[in-house]
N, C-alpha and C positions, 0 to 999 in steps of 0.2 A: 713518453711522447705526447699522450693525450693530455696530461696535466700541463705540459708546456704550451700546447695550443690553446688551452683554456685560459691560462694566465696571459698569453699574448692577446687573446681576443678582448680581455677586460682590463688591460693594463691602464686604460684611461682613468680608472678610479683611484687616483693617487691621493695623497693626504691633502694636497691643495684643492683637488677637484671636490673632495668631500667637504672642505670648508666652504668652497663656492656653492655647493649644493645646499647646505644648510642655510646659508645667507639667502640664496634664491628662494627657497621655500618660505622663509620668513617674509621676504619681500612680497611674494604673491599674496600672502594673508593680508598684509597691510593695504596694498594697492587695490585688491579686490573689494575691500570694505570702503576704501576711499571713494570709489566710483559712485557708490549708493549715497554716501553722505554728502558728497559734492552735488550730486543730482538733486537731492532734497533741498540743499541750500540754493541752488539755481532756480528751483521751482518757487521756493518761498520769496526770493529776491525779485523774481519776474513778476510776481503778483502785486508788488508795490512799487516797481520802478521799470526801467527799460531793460528788456531781456538781452542777455549776452548774445544771442543768435542774431540780433539786429544792430549790434554794436554797442550795447549798454554795458556799464561796469557797476551796476548797482549791487552786484553780488559781492563786491569788495567790502560792503558794509554789512554783510550777513554773517553773523558768527558761526552758523552751521556750515557755511561754505569753508570757513577757515579751519574748522575742525576736520573736515574732509582733506583740506590742503595739507594740514600738518600730518594727518595720517598717511597721505600719499608721500610726503617728504620723508617720513620715517622709512617707508617701504623703499623709496628711491635710494636712501642712504644704504640700506641693506643690499639693495641691488648693485649700488655703486661698489661696495666692498666685495660683492661676489665676482665682479669682473676682474678684480685685481688677483683673484686666486684661480679662476677657471676660465676656459675659453668661451667666447660668446656663443658658440654652437651648442654649449651645455646650458648656459645661464638663460639665454633669451627664450628658447622654446618653453621653459618652465613657467613663463608668464601666463600660459594656458590655465595653470591652476588658479590664477586670480580671476579668470572668467567663470570658473566653477563657483568660487566664492561670491563673485558678483551676482551670478544667476540665482544662487540660493537666497542671498540677501534681498535681491530684487523681488523674489517671490514672497518673501516675509514682509518686507518693509514697503515696497513700492506696488505690491499687489500684482505683479506681473507673473503670468501663468508659466509654470514649469511642467511641461508635458512629459510623459513617460519617455518619449524619444529624446527629450532634453536630458534626462537622467542617463540614457545611453550615451549621449554625447559627452557627458561628464566622465563616464567610464572610459570612453575612447581617449579623451585627453590624458587621463591617468596612464593608460596603457602606452600611449605614444611617448609621454614624458619618461616613463620608466625605460622604454626602449633606448631613448636618446642618452639617458643617464648611464646606462650600462655600456654603451658603445662610444661614449664621448672621447675625443682625443686628449692627450695630455696637455697641460698648459705649457706654452712656449717659454723657454728660460731666457729672460731678458736681463741684462746686467745694468742698463741705464736708460733714462728716458730719451737720450740721444739716439739709442738704437730704435726706439719706437718712431722717432722723428724720420729716421732714414727709411723705415718701412712705409710711413705715411706719405713720403715724398717720391716713392717709386712711381714710374710712369703709369702703371696700370691703376693704382689707387687715385692718383691725380686726375686721371681721366674720369674715373667713377664719380669723384667729388664735383668735378666740373659739370658733368651731366645732371647730377642732383641739383645743383644750384640753378641750372638752366630751367629744369622742370619746375622747381619751386617758384621761381620768378614768373614763369608762365602761368602757373595756377593762381598765384596771389594777385597778379595785376590784369590778367585777361579772363580767367574763368570764375573766380570767386565772386567778383562784383555782380556777375550775371547769374551764375548757377549755384552760388553758395547755399542758398536757402532751400534748394530742391534736390541737389545732388550731393550725397554724403561724401562721395569720393574726392571732392575738392578739399574739404577740410582735413579728411583723413590722409589724403595724399601728401599735403604739406607736413603733417605730424610725422608720418612714417618716413618720408625722405629725409627730413631734418633729423629725425630720430636716429637713423642709421649712422649719420655723421657724429651725432652726440655720444652714441654708445662707443664708437672708436676713441673719441676724445676722453670720455669717462674712463675707459680701460687704461689709457695712457696716463691719466692723473692718478688713477688708482695704483698703477705700477710704480709711479714716482713716489707716492706716499709710503707704499709698502717697503720699497728700498730705503726711503728716508728713515722710517722707523727701525729698519735693521741695521742702521749705522752708515749707510751711503747716502749722504745728503743730495737730493735731486732738486732742492728748491733753488740752488744756485744756477741751474740750467735755465736759460730763457725759454727753452721749448716747453718746460713745465707750465709756465705762465701763458704761453700761447694756447696750449691745449686747455688750460683752465678758462680762458676768455671764450674759446669756441664752445665749451660746455655751457657756460652761462648764456650765451647768445642763442644756442640751439634750444636749451630748456625753456627760456622765455618764449621763444617762437612756438614751441610745442604746446606749452600750456595755454597760450592765447587761442590757438586754433582748436585745441581739444576742448577748451570750455565752449567755444561756438559750436562744435559738433555735439556735445553732450546737451546743450541747451536747445538746439534745433531738432535733434533726432533722439529716439529712444535709446536708453542704456543697452538694451538687448540687441540693438543694431550696431551701435558705436563699438562696444567692447570686442566682439568677434572680428569685425572688419579691421579695426585698428591693430589688433593682435596679429592677424594674418599678414597684413601688409608690412607692419613694422618688423616682425619676426623674419619674414622673407628677405627684406632688404638688409637687415642687420646681419643675417647669416651671409648673405652675398658680400657685403662690405668686409666682414671678418675674414672670409675665405680669400678675398683679394688682398687685404692688407697683411694679415697675420699668417696666411697660408695654413689654415687649421688642418687641412686634409693632406698636407704633404708627407706626413709620416704614417698615414693610414692605408690599409688595404682597401681594394675596391668593394670587398664584402662589407667591411665596417661602414664605409660611406653610404653604400646603398641601404644598409640597415638604418642608419641614422636618417636618411631621407624618407624611408618607409615610416619611421616613428614620427617624423615631422608631418607627413601626409595623414597619418592617423590622428594627429592632433588637429589638423585642419578639418578633417572629417567630423571630429567631435564638435568643433566650433561651429561648423556648418549646421549640424543637427541642432545645436543649441539655438542658433538664429532662426532656422526654418520653422521649428516646432514651438517656438517661445509662446505663441498665442494660439496654438491649436487647443480647442476645448470641445467637450462633449455637448451635445444638444444642437439647437438651431444655430446656423451661422450665416454671416452675410457673405458677399462676394469675396471680401478679403480673407475669409476663413475664420473670422472671429465672431463670437456670439454678441447679440445686442447688449447683454449685461456687461461683457468685457469692454465694449466700445464706450459705454456709459462711465465705467470706472476710469478709463483712460481720459475721458473728457473732464471728469472731476479732478483728476490728478494734474493735468496739464492746461487747465483753463479753457477747455474746448478745443484744444489742438489734438489732432490724431497723432499719437506718439509712436507707433510701431512701424509704419512702412519705410522703405529705403527713401522714398521722396516724400517730403512733407506737403501736406495740402496747403494751397494759397490761403492766407488769412485775409478776409475782406471786412472792412469796417464801413 
Protein backbone atom coordinates (compact mmCIF):
# COMPACT_ATOMS: atom_id res chain seq x y z
CA UNK A 1 0.00 0.00 0.00
CA UNK A 2 2.76 2.45 0.93
CA UNK A 3 4.64 1.77 -2.31
CA UNK A 4 1.46 2.39 -4.30
CA UNK A 5 0.95 5.74 -2.58
CA UNK A 6 4.58 6.65 -3.36
CA UNK A 7 4.14 5.79 -7.04
CA UNK A 8 0.91 7.77 -7.23
CA UNK A 9 2.53 10.79 -5.63
CA UNK A 10 5.33 10.90 -8.19
CA UNK A 11 3.66 9.52 -11.28
CA UNK A 12 4.28 12.87 -13.00
CA UNK A 13 7.87 11.89 -13.82
CA UNK A 14 6.96 10.04 -17.01
CA UNK A 15 9.42 9.54 -19.86
CA UNK A 16 8.01 12.59 -21.64
CA UNK A 17 8.40 14.68 -18.49
CA UNK A 18 12.03 13.58 -18.18
CA UNK A 19 12.70 14.63 -21.78
CA UNK A 20 11.06 17.97 -21.10
CA UNK A 21 13.09 18.36 -17.89
CA UNK A 22 16.43 17.82 -19.67
CA UNK A 23 15.50 20.25 -22.43
CA UNK A 24 14.32 22.84 -19.89
CA UNK A 25 17.59 22.62 -17.94
CA UNK A 26 19.59 23.10 -21.14
CA UNK A 27 17.40 26.04 -22.02
CA UNK A 28 18.09 27.72 -18.67
CA UNK A 29 21.84 27.45 -19.22
CA UNK A 30 21.75 29.18 -22.60
CA UNK A 31 19.16 31.80 -21.68
CA UNK A 32 20.92 32.74 -18.44
CA UNK A 33 24.15 33.36 -20.33
CA UNK A 34 22.37 35.28 -23.08
CA UNK A 35 21.11 37.94 -20.64
CA UNK A 36 24.66 38.90 -19.77
CA UNK A 37 26.01 38.83 -23.33
CA UNK A 38 23.10 40.91 -24.62
CA UNK A 39 23.53 43.39 -21.76
CA UNK A 40 27.19 43.85 -22.65
CA UNK A 41 26.19 44.35 -26.29
CA UNK A 42 23.56 46.95 -25.35
CA UNK A 43 26.08 48.83 -23.20
CA UNK A 44 28.62 48.83 -26.01
CA UNK A 45 26.06 49.89 -28.61
CA UNK A 46 24.67 52.63 -26.38
CA UNK A 47 28.13 54.15 -25.99
CA UNK A 48 28.33 54.91 -29.72
CA UNK A 49 24.68 55.29 -30.73
CA UNK A 50 21.11 55.80 -29.54
CA UNK A 51 20.25 53.58 -26.59
CA UNK A 52 17.49 51.00 -26.95
CA UNK A 53 15.79 52.36 -23.86
CA UNK A 54 15.01 55.61 -25.67
CA UNK A 55 13.94 54.04 -28.94
CA UNK A 56 17.30 53.40 -30.61
CA UNK A 57 18.23 50.32 -32.62
CA UNK A 58 22.01 50.74 -32.83
CA UNK A 59 22.39 47.44 -30.99
CA UNK A 60 21.42 45.68 -34.23
CA UNK A 61 24.85 46.64 -35.58
CA UNK A 62 26.68 45.29 -32.51
CA UNK A 63 28.11 41.75 -33.02
CA UNK A 64 28.18 41.08 -29.27
CA UNK A 65 24.43 41.66 -29.04
CA UNK A 66 23.90 39.16 -31.85
CA UNK A 67 26.01 36.58 -30.02
CA UNK A 68 23.71 37.00 -27.06
CA UNK A 69 20.68 36.83 -29.31
CA UNK A 70 21.87 33.59 -30.93
CA UNK A 71 22.55 32.13 -27.49
CA UNK A 72 19.05 33.07 -26.42
CA UNK A 73 17.59 31.54 -29.60
CA UNK A 74 19.36 28.25 -28.88
CA UNK A 75 17.94 28.33 -25.36
CA UNK A 76 14.47 29.17 -26.65
CA UNK A 77 14.63 26.29 -29.14
CA UNK A 78 15.41 23.92 -26.27
CA UNK A 79 12.60 25.51 -24.31
CA UNK A 80 10.31 25.19 -27.31
CA UNK A 81 11.04 21.48 -27.52
CA UNK A 82 10.53 21.05 -23.77
CA UNK A 83 6.95 22.31 -24.02
CA UNK A 84 6.18 19.58 -26.57
CA UNK A 85 7.01 16.89 -24.00
CA UNK A 86 6.10 18.33 -20.60
CA UNK A 87 3.36 20.56 -19.14
CA UNK A 88 4.03 24.27 -18.77
CA UNK A 89 3.74 24.01 -15.00
CA UNK A 90 6.91 21.87 -15.07
CA UNK A 91 8.90 23.64 -17.78
CA UNK A 92 8.25 27.31 -17.02
CA UNK A 93 9.27 27.46 -13.32
CA UNK A 94 12.64 25.90 -14.21
CA UNK A 95 13.44 29.23 -15.81
CA UNK A 96 14.56 30.23 -12.31
CA UNK A 97 17.77 28.33 -12.98
CA UNK A 98 18.55 30.83 -15.72
CA UNK A 99 18.38 33.56 -13.06
CA UNK A 100 21.00 31.71 -11.02
CA UNK A 101 23.26 31.47 -14.06
CA UNK A 102 22.58 35.11 -14.89
CA UNK A 103 23.40 36.22 -11.33
CA UNK A 104 26.67 34.30 -11.23
CA UNK A 105 27.78 35.57 -14.65
CA UNK A 106 26.71 39.12 -13.76
CA UNK A 107 28.98 38.87 -10.72
CA UNK A 108 31.90 37.67 -12.86
CA UNK A 109 31.44 39.72 -16.03
CA UNK A 110 29.36 42.79 -15.14
CA UNK A 111 30.91 43.19 -11.66
CA UNK A 112 27.50 43.06 -9.99
CA UNK A 113 27.72 42.04 -6.33
CA UNK A 114 26.45 38.59 -5.29
CA UNK A 115 25.75 38.72 -1.55
CA UNK A 116 25.68 35.68 0.75
CA UNK A 117 21.89 35.98 0.85
CA UNK A 118 21.92 35.98 -2.93
CA UNK A 119 23.58 32.58 -2.73
CA UNK A 120 20.81 31.52 -0.36
CA UNK A 121 18.35 32.77 -2.98
CA UNK A 122 19.99 30.53 -5.56
CA UNK A 123 19.65 27.57 -3.20
CA UNK A 124 15.95 28.35 -2.68
CA UNK A 125 15.44 28.41 -6.45
CA UNK A 126 17.00 24.97 -6.74
CA UNK A 127 14.88 23.57 -3.87
CA UNK A 128 11.70 25.03 -5.32
CA UNK A 129 12.49 23.73 -8.80
CA UNK A 130 13.15 20.25 -7.42
CA UNK A 131 9.84 20.29 -5.54
CA UNK A 132 7.92 21.18 -8.70
CA UNK A 133 9.75 18.57 -10.78
CA UNK A 134 8.90 15.80 -8.32
CA UNK A 135 5.20 16.71 -8.20
CA UNK A 136 4.56 17.87 -11.77
CA UNK A 137 1.47 16.52 -13.54
CA UNK A 138 1.71 14.19 -16.50
CA UNK A 139 1.62 15.68 -19.97
CA UNK A 140 -1.87 15.71 -21.45
CA UNK A 141 -2.25 13.19 -24.27
CA UNK A 142 -3.24 15.10 -27.42
CA UNK A 143 -3.86 13.43 -30.78
CA UNK A 144 -3.98 16.44 -33.13
CA UNK A 145 -3.44 20.20 -33.26
CA UNK A 146 -7.18 20.56 -33.83
CA UNK A 147 -7.65 19.32 -30.27
CA UNK A 148 -5.35 22.07 -29.02
CA UNK A 149 -7.35 24.60 -31.04
CA UNK A 150 -10.53 23.38 -29.33
CA UNK A 151 -8.88 23.98 -25.95
CA UNK A 152 -7.74 27.46 -27.02
CA UNK A 153 -11.21 28.47 -28.17
CA UNK A 154 -13.03 27.47 -25.00
CA UNK A 155 -14.74 30.46 -23.34
CA UNK A 156 -12.45 30.55 -20.29
CA UNK A 157 -9.24 30.85 -22.30
CA UNK A 158 -10.77 33.24 -24.84
CA UNK A 159 -11.70 35.52 -21.94
CA UNK A 160 -8.14 35.30 -20.58
CA UNK A 161 -6.64 36.13 -24.02
CA UNK A 162 -8.96 39.13 -24.47
CA UNK A 163 -8.04 40.49 -21.03
CA UNK A 164 -4.33 40.08 -21.83
CA UNK A 165 -4.68 42.03 -25.08
CA UNK A 166 -6.60 44.81 -23.35
CA UNK A 167 -3.91 45.20 -20.68
CA UNK A 168 -1.13 45.12 -23.30
CA UNK A 169 -2.74 47.88 -25.36
CA UNK A 170 -3.25 49.99 -22.23
CA UNK A 171 0.41 49.60 -21.26
CA UNK A 172 1.78 50.24 -24.76
CA UNK A 173 -0.33 53.25 -25.68
CA UNK A 174 -1.08 54.89 -22.33
CA UNK A 175 1.61 54.04 -19.78
CA UNK A 176 4.88 53.33 -21.61
CA UNK A 177 5.09 56.74 -23.35
CA UNK A 178 4.86 58.41 -19.92
CA UNK A 179 6.32 55.95 -17.41
CA UNK A 180 8.43 53.56 -19.50
CA UNK A 181 11.77 55.12 -18.49
CA UNK A 182 11.03 55.15 -14.76
CA UNK A 183 8.70 52.20 -14.06
CA UNK A 184 10.07 48.76 -14.92
CA UNK A 185 6.64 47.16 -14.69
CA UNK A 186 5.58 48.84 -17.94
CA UNK A 187 8.11 46.99 -20.12
CA UNK A 188 8.05 43.79 -18.08
CA UNK A 189 4.26 43.79 -17.99
CA UNK A 190 4.04 43.73 -21.78
CA UNK A 191 6.70 41.00 -22.02
CA UNK A 192 5.00 38.81 -19.42
CA UNK A 193 1.43 39.19 -20.66
CA UNK A 194 2.36 38.55 -24.28
CA UNK A 195 4.71 35.79 -23.14
CA UNK A 196 1.91 33.81 -21.52
CA UNK A 197 0.10 33.69 -24.87
CA UNK A 198 3.28 32.87 -26.76
CA UNK A 199 3.98 29.86 -24.51
CA UNK A 200 0.53 28.43 -25.17
CA UNK A 201 1.08 28.86 -28.92
CA UNK A 202 4.61 27.46 -28.69
CA UNK A 203 3.25 24.40 -26.94
CA UNK A 204 0.64 23.99 -29.69
CA UNK A 205 3.26 24.23 -32.46
CA UNK A 206 5.59 21.89 -30.54
CA UNK A 207 2.84 19.30 -30.22
CA UNK A 208 2.05 19.66 -33.93
CA UNK A 209 5.71 19.07 -34.86
CA UNK A 210 6.04 16.14 -32.45
CA UNK A 211 2.97 14.48 -33.96
CA UNK A 212 4.21 15.24 -37.49
CA UNK A 213 7.58 13.61 -36.82
CA UNK A 214 5.78 10.58 -35.41
CA UNK A 215 3.91 10.09 -38.68
CA UNK A 216 0.72 12.13 -38.18
CA UNK A 217 1.17 15.17 -40.41
CA UNK A 218 -0.21 18.26 -38.66
CA UNK A 219 1.15 20.76 -41.18
CA UNK A 220 -1.98 20.26 -43.26
CA UNK A 221 -4.11 21.79 -40.50
CA UNK A 222 -4.59 25.59 -40.77
CA UNK A 223 -4.56 25.78 -36.97
CA UNK A 224 -0.85 24.88 -37.00
CA UNK A 225 -0.04 27.95 -39.08
CA UNK A 226 -2.30 30.20 -37.02
CA UNK A 227 -0.44 29.16 -33.88
CA UNK A 228 2.89 29.69 -35.70
CA UNK A 229 1.89 33.24 -36.68
CA UNK A 230 0.89 33.99 -33.08
CA UNK A 231 4.26 32.70 -31.85
CA UNK A 232 6.19 34.94 -34.26
CA UNK A 233 4.11 38.00 -33.41
CA UNK A 234 4.41 37.44 -29.66
CA UNK A 235 8.15 36.71 -29.74
CA UNK A 236 8.90 39.87 -31.75
CA UNK A 237 6.88 41.91 -29.26
CA UNK A 238 8.60 40.28 -26.29
CA UNK A 239 12.09 40.83 -27.67
CA UNK A 240 11.41 44.49 -28.43
CA UNK A 241 10.22 45.34 -24.94
CA UNK A 242 12.71 43.05 -23.21
CA UNK A 243 15.53 44.92 -24.97
CA UNK A 244 14.10 48.21 -23.73
CA UNK A 245 13.88 46.84 -20.18
CA UNK A 246 17.45 45.48 -20.22
CA UNK A 247 18.83 48.74 -21.61
CA UNK A 248 16.92 50.93 -19.15
CA UNK A 249 17.25 48.87 -15.97
CA UNK A 250 19.87 46.63 -14.43
CA UNK A 251 19.99 42.91 -15.26
CA UNK A 252 19.68 42.10 -11.55
CA UNK A 253 16.28 43.82 -11.54
CA UNK A 254 14.96 42.75 -14.93
CA UNK A 255 15.66 39.02 -14.61
CA UNK A 256 13.80 38.19 -11.36
CA UNK A 257 10.82 40.46 -12.01
CA UNK A 258 10.42 39.20 -15.56
CA UNK A 259 10.69 35.61 -14.36
CA UNK A 260 8.12 36.09 -11.60
CA UNK A 261 5.50 37.77 -13.76
CA UNK A 262 6.07 35.63 -16.83
CA UNK A 263 5.99 32.34 -14.90
CA UNK A 264 2.91 33.27 -12.87
CA UNK A 265 0.93 34.30 -15.95
CA UNK A 266 2.10 31.29 -17.95
CA UNK A 267 1.05 28.85 -15.22
CA UNK A 268 -2.31 30.61 -15.02
CA UNK A 269 -2.77 30.42 -18.80
CA UNK A 270 -1.76 26.74 -18.86
CA UNK A 271 -4.10 25.82 -16.02
CA UNK A 272 -6.96 27.54 -17.86
CA UNK A 273 -6.20 26.15 -21.32
CA UNK A 274 -4.72 22.68 -20.71
CA UNK A 275 -6.31 22.07 -17.30
CA UNK A 276 -2.99 20.84 -15.87
CA UNK A 277 -4.39 20.35 -12.38
CA UNK A 278 -7.50 18.39 -13.35
CA UNK A 279 -5.89 15.00 -12.65
CA UNK A 280 -4.00 15.95 -9.50
CA UNK A 281 -4.86 15.74 -5.84
CA UNK A 282 -5.10 18.90 -3.69
CA UNK A 283 -1.90 17.82 -1.92
CA UNK A 284 0.07 17.73 -5.16
CA UNK A 285 -1.30 21.10 -6.27
CA UNK A 286 -0.46 22.73 -2.94
CA UNK A 287 3.04 21.20 -3.02
CA UNK A 288 3.63 22.59 -6.51
CA UNK A 289 2.46 26.01 -5.38
CA UNK A 290 4.78 25.83 -2.37
CA UNK A 291 7.63 24.98 -4.71
CA UNK A 292 6.76 27.97 -6.86
CA UNK A 293 6.59 30.28 -3.83
CA UNK A 294 9.99 28.95 -2.75
CA UNK A 295 11.38 29.88 -6.17
CA UNK A 296 9.82 33.34 -5.91
CA UNK A 297 11.42 33.75 -2.48
CA UNK A 298 14.77 32.86 -4.01
CA UNK A 299 14.41 35.37 -6.83
CA UNK A 300 13.33 38.01 -4.30
CA UNK A 301 16.46 37.41 -2.24
CA UNK A 302 18.63 37.56 -5.34
CA UNK A 303 17.10 40.90 -6.24
CA UNK A 304 17.04 42.53 -2.81
CA UNK A 305 20.59 41.53 -1.85
CA UNK A 306 22.20 42.01 -5.25
CA UNK A 307 24.07 45.15 -4.19
CA UNK A 308 24.42 44.63 -0.45
CA UNK A 309 28.08 45.12 0.40
CA UNK A 310 30.27 45.34 3.47
CA UNK A 311 31.62 48.66 4.58
CA UNK A 312 30.23 52.22 4.24
CA UNK A 313 27.00 52.50 2.30
CA UNK A 314 24.83 55.24 0.85
CA UNK A 315 21.10 55.68 1.45
CA UNK A 316 20.44 53.15 -1.32
CA UNK A 317 22.42 50.50 0.60
CA UNK A 318 25.37 50.43 -1.81
CA UNK A 319 28.96 51.44 -1.15
CA UNK A 320 30.49 54.47 -2.89
CA UNK A 321 32.87 52.10 -4.67
CA UNK A 322 29.93 50.08 -6.00
CA UNK A 323 28.18 53.21 -7.32
CA UNK A 324 31.38 54.26 -9.10
CA UNK A 325 31.63 50.84 -10.71
CA UNK A 326 28.04 51.09 -11.95
CA UNK A 327 28.66 54.57 -13.30
CA UNK A 328 31.64 53.28 -15.28
CA UNK A 329 29.60 50.36 -16.57
CA UNK A 330 26.49 52.28 -17.62
CA UNK A 331 27.99 55.58 -18.66
CA UNK A 332 26.93 57.47 -15.53
CA UNK A 333 23.50 55.84 -15.22
CA UNK A 334 22.45 54.40 -11.89
CA UNK A 335 21.83 50.82 -12.87
CA UNK A 336 20.31 48.99 -9.94
CA UNK A 337 17.16 50.71 -8.64
CA UNK A 338 13.68 49.76 -9.79
CA UNK A 339 13.20 53.29 -11.07
CA UNK A 340 15.98 54.79 -13.13
CA UNK A 341 17.13 58.29 -12.27
CA UNK A 342 16.32 61.00 -14.82
CA UNK A 343 19.23 61.83 -17.11
CA UNK A 344 19.78 65.58 -17.60
CA UNK A 345 21.87 67.08 -20.40
